[in-house]
C-alpha positions as CSV (number, residue, x, y, z in Angstrom):
1,N,104.7,92.1,123.6
2,T,102.5,95.0,124.2
3,F,102.9,98.5,123.0
4,D,104.0,101.1,125.6
5,W,101.3,103.8,125.2
6,T,102.5,105.7,128.3
7,A,105.7,106.5,126.4
8,L,103.5,108.5,124.0
9,G,101.6,110.4,126.8
10,A,98.6,108.1,127.2
11,A,96.8,107.6,130.5
12,V,96.4,103.8,130.8
13,R,94.2,101.9,133.2
14,N,93.7,98.1,133.3
15,G,95.7,97.7,130.1
16,R,93.5,100.1,128.1
17,V,94.2,103.6,126.9
18,R,91.8,106.0,128.5
19,R,92.9,109.3,127.1
20,F,95.9,111.2,125.7
21,G,97.1,114.5,127.1
22,N,96.6,116.3,123.9
23,L,95.7,115.9,120.2
24,A,99.4,116.0,119.1
25,A,100.2,113.0,121.3
26,E,97.2,111.1,120.0
27,V,98.2,111.7,116.4
28,T,101.8,110.6,117.2
29,A,100.5,107.5,118.8
30,L,98.4,106.6,115.7
31,E,101.3,107.2,113.4
32,T,103.6,105.1,115.5
33,A,101.2,102.2,116.4
34,G,99.5,102.0,113.0
35,V,96.4,100.1,113.9
36,V,93.7,100.9,116.5
37,P,91.3,97.9,117.2
38,L,87.7,98.9,117.4
39,L,85.2,96.6,119.2
40,G,82.9,94.8,116.9
41,T,85.1,95.5,113.9
42,G,86.6,92.6,111.9
43,A,89.9,93.2,110.3
44,L,91.0,91.5,107.0
45,R,94.1,91.9,104.8
46,L,94.1,91.2,101.1
47,T,97.3,90.6,99.3
48,G,98.1,89.4,95.8
49,A,98.3,90.9,92.3
50,D,94.5,90.9,91.7
51,R,93.5,92.3,95.1
52,L,92.2,95.7,93.8
53,E,90.2,94.2,90.9
54,F,88.9,91.4,93.1
55,L,87.6,93.6,95.9
56,H,86.3,96.2,93.5
57,G,83.9,93.6,92.2
58,Q,82.6,92.7,95.6
59,V,81.8,96.2,97.0
60,S,79.7,99.1,96.1
61,N,82.3,101.8,95.9
62,E,85.4,102.5,93.7
63,V,88.4,100.5,95.0
64,K,90.6,100.1,91.9
65,R,91.7,103.7,91.8
66,L,92.6,104.1,95.5
67,G,96.2,105.2,95.9
68,P,98.5,104.0,98.7
69,G,97.4,105.7,101.9
70,E,93.8,106.3,100.7
71,G,90.6,104.7,101.9
72,R,86.9,104.8,101.7
73,A,83.7,103.3,103.0
74,A,81.8,100.8,100.9
75,L,79.0,98.2,101.2
76,M,79.8,94.5,100.8
77,L,77.3,93.2,98.3
78,N,75.9,89.7,97.7
79,V,75.4,88.3,94.2
80,R,72.0,90.1,93.9
81,G,73.5,93.5,94.9
82,H,72.0,93.5,98.4
83,A,74.1,95.1,101.1
84,L,75.6,92.6,103.6
85,A,77.9,94.9,105.6
86,L,79.5,98.3,105.8
87,V,83.3,98.0,105.3
88,R,86.1,100.5,105.2
89,V,88.8,99.8,102.7
90,Y,92.3,101.2,103.0
91,R,95.0,100.7,100.4
92,R,98.5,100.3,101.6
93,E,101.6,99.8,99.5
94,D,101.4,96.0,99.2
95,D,97.9,95.1,100.5
96,L,94.4,96.2,101.2
97,F,93.1,96.5,104.8
98,V,89.4,95.9,105.1
99,A,87.5,96.7,108.4
100,A,84.1,95.2,108.6
101,E,81.8,97.0,111.0
102,G,79.0,96.0,113.3
103,G,80.2,92.5,114.0
104,A,80.0,91.4,110.3
105,G,83.7,90.4,110.0
106,A,83.0,86.6,109.8
107,Q,80.3,87.2,107.2
108,V,82.5,89.4,105.1
109,E,85.4,87.0,105.3
110,A,83.1,84.1,104.2
111,Q,81.7,86.1,101.3
112,L,85.2,87.0,100.1
113,R,86.6,83.5,100.4
114,A,83.7,82.1,98.5
115,H,84.5,84.3,95.5
116,I,88.3,83.7,95.3
117,I,88.4,81.2,92.5
118,F,91.1,82.0,89.9
119,D,92.1,85.4,91.3
120,Q,95.6,86.0,92.6
121,V,94.3,87.0,96.0
122,E,95.1,85.9,99.5
123,L,92.9,86.7,102.4
124,H,94.2,87.0,106.0
125,N,92.0,87.4,109.0
126,L,93.7,89.8,111.4
């Protein structure tokens, strides 16, 4: 199934949205569709009771105190504190959505998987 963007006022060509008629239509589309894929961005979903604490220990920015619907940018760090990738973290009610930019999705996923040991965390590649 594909989403019918034209029902929300989008001009579609070759299966891709080219533009919306106005800003209100674009906002409505984002609220309805929920996720907009960006080229070169890897999308991950973290679930489980320890997801906030776990991700907080892997990135450079505050994650534990994010409320549902909030998000922020952070750097994914290696064990020496060196930046591996820029990520955007969004907290939803029951999970965390992590968007790894610049084609670094596979590296971020591997880094996170390597550090899930006793944590109650599940990682899903979207």
